C-alpha positions as CSV (number, residue, x, y, z in Angstrom):
1,M,-40.9,-32.5,-24.7
2,E,-42.7,-28.8,-23.7
3,G,-40.9,-27.7,-26.4
4,A,-43.0,-30.5,-28.6
5,S,-46.4,-29.4,-27.4
6,K,-45.1,-25.8,-28.2
7,G,-45.1,-26.6,-31.6
8,K,-48.0,-27.9,-31.6
9,R,-50.2,-25.3,-29.8
10,Y,-49.2,-23.3,-32.2
11,Q,-49.1,-25.8,-35.8
12,I,-51.9,-24.4,-38.0
13,T,-54.2,-27.5,-39.1
14,A,-57.0,-26.4,-40.9
15,P,-56.5,-25.2,-45.2
16,P,-56.2,-21.7,-44.8
17,I,-59.6,-19.7,-45.3
18,D,-59.9,-16.8,-47.6
19,P,-61.2,-14.0,-46.0
20,T,-63.6,-12.8,-48.2
21,K,-65.5,-15.9,-48.4
22,K,-68.5,-15.9,-46.2
23,A,-69.4,-19.6,-46.4
24,D,-65.7,-20.2,-44.9
25,E,-66.0,-17.4,-42.3
26,E,-69.6,-18.6,-40.8
27,A,-67.6,-22.6,-41.1
28,V,-65.1,-21.2,-38.4
29,E,-67.8,-20.0,-36.1
30,R,-69.7,-23.0,-36.3
31,E,-66.8,-24.9,-35.8
32,K,-66.2,-26.4,-31.8
33,L,-62.8,-25.5,-29.9
34,E,-61.5,-28.8,-28.7
35,T,-59.5,-28.9,-25.4
36,H,-55.5,-30.6,-24.9
37,P,-55.2,-30.4,-21.3
38,D,-52.0,-32.7,-21.7
39,Q,-50.1,-29.9,-23.7
40,V,-50.8,-26.8,-21.3
41,S,-47.7,-27.2,-18.4
42,T,-46.9,-24.2,-15.9
43,S,-44.9,-21.6,-18.5
44,S,-46.5,-22.2,-21.7
45,S,-49.0,-19.7,-20.9
46,I,-46.0,-17.1,-19.7
47,H,-44.1,-15.1,-22.4
48,P,-40.9,-14.2,-21.6
49,V,-40.0,-10.4,-20.4
50,L,-36.1,-10.2,-20.6
51,N,-35.5,-13.0,-23.6
52,E,-37.9,-13.8,-26.6
53,H,-36.3,-17.2,-27.5
54,G,-35.9,-19.6,-24.5
55,Q,-32.4,-20.4,-26.1
56,Q,-31.4,-16.8,-25.8
57,G,-30.7,-16.9,-22.0
58,H,-28.4,-19.7,-22.0
59,G,-26.2,-17.8,-24.6
60,E,-26.2,-14.7,-23.0
61,E,-25.3,-17.2,-19.9
62,E,-22.2,-18.8,-21.7
63,D,-20.9,-15.4,-23.1
64,M,-20.6,-14.5,-19.5
65,M,-18.6,-17.8,-18.4
66,A,-16.5,-16.9,-21.0
67,G,-16.0,-13.3,-19.8
68,I,-15.1,-14.5,-16.2
69,K,-12.7,-17.4,-18.0
70,G,-11.3,-14.7,-20.3
71,D,-10.5,-12.5,-16.8
72,I,-8.5,-15.2,-15.0
73,R,-6.5,-16.3,-18.0
74,A,-5.3,-12.3,-18.1
75,I,-4.7,-12.5,-14.2
76,K,-3.1,-15.4,-15.0
77,E,-0.4,-14.3,-17.8
78,V,0.2,-10.6,-15.6
79,F,1.7,-12.4,-13.1
80,A,2.7,-15.2,-14.9
81,M,5.7,-12.6,-16.4
82,D,6.5,-14.4,-19.0
83,E,8.1,-11.4,-20.7
84,V,10.1,-10.3,-17.8
85,P,14.4,-12.0,-17.7
86,R,14.4,-14.6,-15.4
87,E,17.5,-13.2,-13.7
88,A,15.2,-10.3,-12.8
89,L,12.4,-11.7,-11.6
90,Y,13.4,-14.2,-9.4
91,L,16.2,-11.3,-8.0
92,G,12.8,-9.8,-8.0
93,M,10.7,-11.4,-5.3
94,A,14.3,-12.4,-3.4
95,G,13.6,-8.7,-2.7
96,V,10.4,-9.5,-1.8
97,I,11.2,-11.3,0.9
98,P,12.6,-9.3,3.8
99,Y,9.5,-7.4,3.2
100,L,7.0,-10.2,3.7
101,A,9.3,-11.6,7.0
102,T,8.9,-8.3,8.9
103,S,5.5,-7.6,8.3
104,L,4.6,-12.0,9.3
105,T,6.8,-11.4,12.3
106,T,4.8,-8.2,13.3
107,V,1.6,-10.0,12.8
108,Y,2.8,-12.7,15.7
109,L,4.9,-10.3,18.0
110,A,1.5,-8.4,17.9
111,W,-0.7,-11.4,19.2
112,D,1.8,-12.7,21.0
113,I,2.0,-9.7,23.1
114,N,-1.8,-9.5,23.0
115,H,-2.0,-12.7,24.6
116,A,0.6,-12.1,27.5
117,D,-2.4,-9.4,28.4
118,L,-4.3,-11.5,28.7
119,T,-2.7,-14.6,29.6
120,G,-0.4,-13.2,31.9
121,H,2.4,-14.5,30.1
122,G,2.8,-14.7,26.0
123,F,3.0,-17.9,23.4
124,L,6.3,-18.6,22.6
125,L,8.1,-14.8,24.1
126,S,7.1,-12.9,27.3
127,G,5.1,-9.8,26.3
128,Q,8.5,-7.6,26.9
129,T,10.5,-9.5,25.0
130,A,8.2,-9.7,22.5
131,E,7.9,-5.5,22.4
132,A,12.0,-5.6,22.2
133,A,11.7,-7.7,19.3
134,L,9.5,-5.4,17.6
135,R,11.3,-2.6,18.4
136,I,14.2,-4.2,16.2
137,V,11.9,-5.1,13.7
138,E,10.0,-2.0,13.0
139,P,12.9,0.3,12.2
140,L,14.4,-2.4,10.2
141,Q,11.1,-2.6,7.8
142,V,11.3,1.3,7.9
143,G,14.7,1.6,6.9
144,Y,14.8,-1.5,4.3
145,G,11.5,0.0,2.6
146,A,13.9,3.4,1.9
147,V,16.4,1.5,0.3
148,I,14.1,-0.3,-2.3
149,I,12.5,3.1,-2.9
150,S,15.8,5.0,-3.8
151,F,17.0,1.5,-5.7
152,L,14.2,2.0,-7.7
153,G,15.2,5.6,-8.6
154,A,18.5,4.6,-9.5
155,I,16.9,2.5,-11.5
156,H,15.9,5.4,-14.4
157,W,19.5,6.3,-14.2
158,G,20.9,3.7,-15.3
159,L,18.8,3.2,-18.2
160,E,19.7,7.2,-19.0
161,W,23.3,6.3,-19.3
162,A,21.9,3.4,-21.4
163,K,20.6,5.4,-23.7
164,Y,17.0,3.4,-23.8
165,G,14.8,5.7,-25.4
166,G,16.9,7.7,-26.2
167,V,18.4,10.9,-24.3
168,S,16.0,12.8,-21.6
169,R,18.4,14.6,-19.3
170,Y,17.0,15.7,-16.7
171,K,13.9,14.5,-17.0
172,R,15.1,10.9,-15.9
173,Y,16.9,12.0,-13.6
174,A,14.2,13.8,-12.3
175,Y,12.8,10.2,-11.0
176,G,16.1,9.2,-9.3
177,V,16.5,12.4,-7.2
178,L,12.9,12.7,-6.1
179,A,12.7,8.7,-4.9
180,P,15.6,8.9,-2.0
181,A,14.2,12.8,-1.2
182,V,11.0,11.1,-0.6
183,A,12.4,7.5,1.3
184,W,14.9,8.8,3.4
185,P,13.0,11.9,5.6
186,T,9.9,8.7,6.0
187,M,12.4,6.9,8.7
188,L,12.7,10.2,11.3
189,L,8.7,9.5,11.1
190,P,6.3,7.5,13.6
191,V,6.8,3.8,12.1
192,D,2.7,3.9,11.5
193,M,3.4,7.1,10.0
194,A,6.5,5.6,8.5
195,L,4.8,2.6,6.6
196,I,1.7,4.9,5.0
197,S,3.9,6.8,3.7
198,Q,6.3,4.6,1.9
199,F,3.4,3.0,1.0
200,L,2.1,6.1,-0.5
201,A,5.7,5.8,-2.4
202,F,6.0,2.6,-3.7
203,T,1.9,3.1,-5.7
204,L,3.5,6.6,-7.0
205,S,7.0,5.1,-8.2
206,Y,4.6,2.3,-9.3
207,F,2.3,5.2,-11.6
208,A,5.8,7.2,-12.8
209,D,7.6,3.4,-13.9
210,S,3.8,3.1,-16.2
211,K,4.6,6.3,-17.7
212,A,8.2,6.2,-18.5
213,V,7.1,2.7,-20.2
214,V,4.9,4.4,-22.0
215,R,7.0,7.1,-23.2
216,G,9.7,4.3,-24.1
217,W,11.9,5.0,-21.1
218,A,11.8,1.3,-20.3
219,P,10.8,-1.7,-21.3
220,P,7.6,-3.0,-22.3
221,W,7.3,-5.7,-19.7
222,Y,9.1,-3.1,-16.6
223,S,5.5,-2.0,-15.9
224,T,4.2,-5.2,-15.3
225,Y,7.3,-6.2,-13.4
226,R,6.8,-3.4,-11.0
227,F,2.6,-3.9,-10.9
228,V,3.7,-7.3,-9.3
229,L,6.1,-6.2,-6.8
230,T,3.7,-3.6,-5.7
231,V,1.3,-5.6,-5.2
232,F,3.5,-8.1,-3.1
233,V,4.9,-5.2,-1.3
234,G,1.9,-3.0,-0.3
235,S,0.4,-6.3,0.7
236,S,3.6,-6.7,3.6
237,I,3.0,-2.6,4.6
238,V,-0.8,-3.4,5.1
239,I,-0.3,-6.8,7.0
240,S,2.1,-5.2,9.1
241,L,-0.5,-2.2,9.8
242,I,-3.1,-4.7,11.3
243,G,-0.4,-6.2,14.0
244,R,0.0,-3.3,14.6
245,G,-3.6,-1.3,15.4
246,Q,-4.3,-4.4,17.7
247,I,-1.0,-3.4,20.2
248,V,-1.4,0.2,19.9
249,D,-2.7,0.7,22.6
250,K,-0.3,-1.9,24.8
251,L,3.0,-1.0,23.5
252,N,5.0,1.6,26.0
253,R,6.0,4.4,23.6
254,M,9.5,4.2,22.3
255,P,11.0,7.3,21.3
256,N,11.3,7.7,18.0
257,P,13.9,8.8,15.6
258,A,12.5,12.9,15.6
259,D,12.0,12.3,19.4
260,R,15.9,11.9,19.6
261,I,16.4,15.3,17.5
262,Q,14.2,16.8,19.6
263,K,16.1,15.7,22.5
264,L,19.0,16.1,21.7
265,K,18.5,20.0,20.6
266,N,17.5,20.8,24.4
267,I,20.9,18.8,25.7
268,Q,22.6,21.5,23.0
269,L,20.8,24.4,24.3
270,E,21.2,23.2,28.2
271,E,25.0,23.1,27.4
272,M,25.3,26.5,25.8
273,E,22.9,27.5,29.0
274,A,25.1,26.0,31.5
275,E,28.4,27.0,29.2
276,E,27.4,30.8,29.9
277,R,26.3,30.4,32.9
278,Y,30.2,29.3,33.8
279,K,31.3,32.4,31.8
280,R,29.2,34.6,33.3
281,D,30.1,33.2,37.6
282,R,33.9,33.2,36.1
283,I,33.7,37.2,35.3
284,A,31.6,37.5,38.5
285,E,34.9,36.1,40.0
286,E,37.2,37.5,38.2
287,D,35.8,40.9,39.4
288,D,35.0,40.2,42.8
289,E,38.7,39.4,42.4
290,S,39.8,42.1,41.0
291,E,38.3,44.4,44.1
292,E,39.6,42.3,46.8
293,S,42.6,43.2,45.1
294,G,42.2,47.1,44.9
295,E,41.1,47.0,48.7
296,E,44.1,45.2,49.9
297,E,46.4,47.4,47.7
298,A,43.9,50.5,49.2
299,E,44.8,49.0,52.9
300,G,48.4,48.7,51.8
301,E,49.1,51.9,50.8
302,E,47.3,54.0,53.4
303,E,49.1,51.4,56.1
304,G,53.0,52.8,54.5
305,G,51.5,56.2,54.9
306,E,51.4,56.1,58.7
307,E,54.1,54.4,59.2
308,E,56.0,57.5,57.3
309,D,54.4,60.1,59.7
């Protein structure tokens, strides 16, 4: 209706005017303008700033929705992983389950410890039991992460032996060597630092695997496969860190592997000092015994001389 009114407003009803004829100009001057209130609306006198035509904005909206739908379709295709072999997909997703289980367990135990701290008793477990269980879950998650990172490096050894993408020799072997070299020292760190270090290791490993795909050292689907698994593992680590962050001031500090190593060094140092003291005491006793025996011999010789006299 409004479009029709606009069409009527801009429609030329009078015959064309020849500007060279003075009589026509005078006729136009004498013509009285007519009003049409029914053709006036709130938007009839507004000039569009962004769009010259009313239908253009609607087209842009449709294009934007098409772009969003395309992005959603691309995300679905990535997580569908249609090109990934089913065996690798199922076993890889199964390998994520222990990581996710330990993360969710950490969150629950942290909540139970907080509940016990606020109310005086836990929900399912007592505060001490929940803390003891957490001490078991923590090294399990860190140790499992070290195993998985090492496994990701070993895959490149298998691809090199299979001569996938040619033979690269030490360059591809370096992937398999660096992975465990980075993973296993994290077990000597405090739990929070170990989880953060393994998060970085998983991320860097993903970028290295993506670069291997670009070089032709791994199948084309491997980068997508690694991306999805890294998302799940990284999310699990973040969940564990969030859970631990809620109880960091309520946990009794337990010795970590570094503390145990330092304690072992201290014990060895104490044993060495004790052994050194024992040797010194032993030498001192032998010296005293030799002096006493010497004095007795001297006294015996003096007594023997007196009897001869």
